[in-house]
C-alpha positions, 0 to 999 in steps of 0.5 A: 500500499506504500506504493499507492501515493506514487501511483496516484501521483504518476496517474495525475502527472502522466495520465491526465495530460495523456487522456486530455490529448487523446480526447482533444485529438477527437475534435478539430481543436483550433486554438483561435476557436475555443468552442472547437475543443467540444466539437465531437461531430467528426471524431476520427477526422484528424486520424483520417487526415494523417494518412494523406499528410506527406510530412507525417508519413515522411516523419514516420519513415525518417523515424523508422530509419533512425531507429533501425540505423541506430540499433544496428550500429549500436549493436555492432559497435557494442559487440565489437567493444565487448569482443575486444575486451574479452580477447584477453589482451591487457590493453583492451581489458583496461577499457572496460571501465570506460564503458560506464562513463556514458551511462553515468554522465547526465544526458545534457552533458552528453548533448553538449559534448555532441553539440561541440563535436558537431559545431564547425567553428569549434569542433576538433574534427572540423579543425583537423579536416580544415588542416587536411584541406577537406571541407566538411558540411555542417553535419547537423544542418545539412539535409543529407547528413543530419540523420547520420549525425544523430545516428552516430551520436546515439549509437556511440553513446549507447554502444558502451551499454551494449558492450557492458551488457554483452561482456558483463562486469568481469 
């Protein structure tokens, strides 16, 4: 019974807004017309419109690609790291303690690090490329590279967890 207050709080904080959004999605819900939030004459209209909305369908496709690419890359990198550490060589065994670092850093710190990596003016990657005479596009704002910039950041950050789980805490 000691968990009941926590469940009630969770229901209030997460459940009520979700219920409100679900009910609101059954109305036209125009903010300039407050009466539209109580208009339930055509409740499935918004859901019917979603199938024909090119931006929505495109965003589903982008999300599917992001999920597949990220998971595959995370598993490959994590498995490779786990196999390196498991190989028995002392130089790789010492790396297993580094697996914990991405898991204990607050997400905002990880986000700032990736922002620094992807900002052309201050990034060591962009500076090294400039010294080699290579012009890199801004990864996070270029239409061809933005998805891959996110995939790389998420996969590298999550690969340590995969490696940690696969290798264990030996």
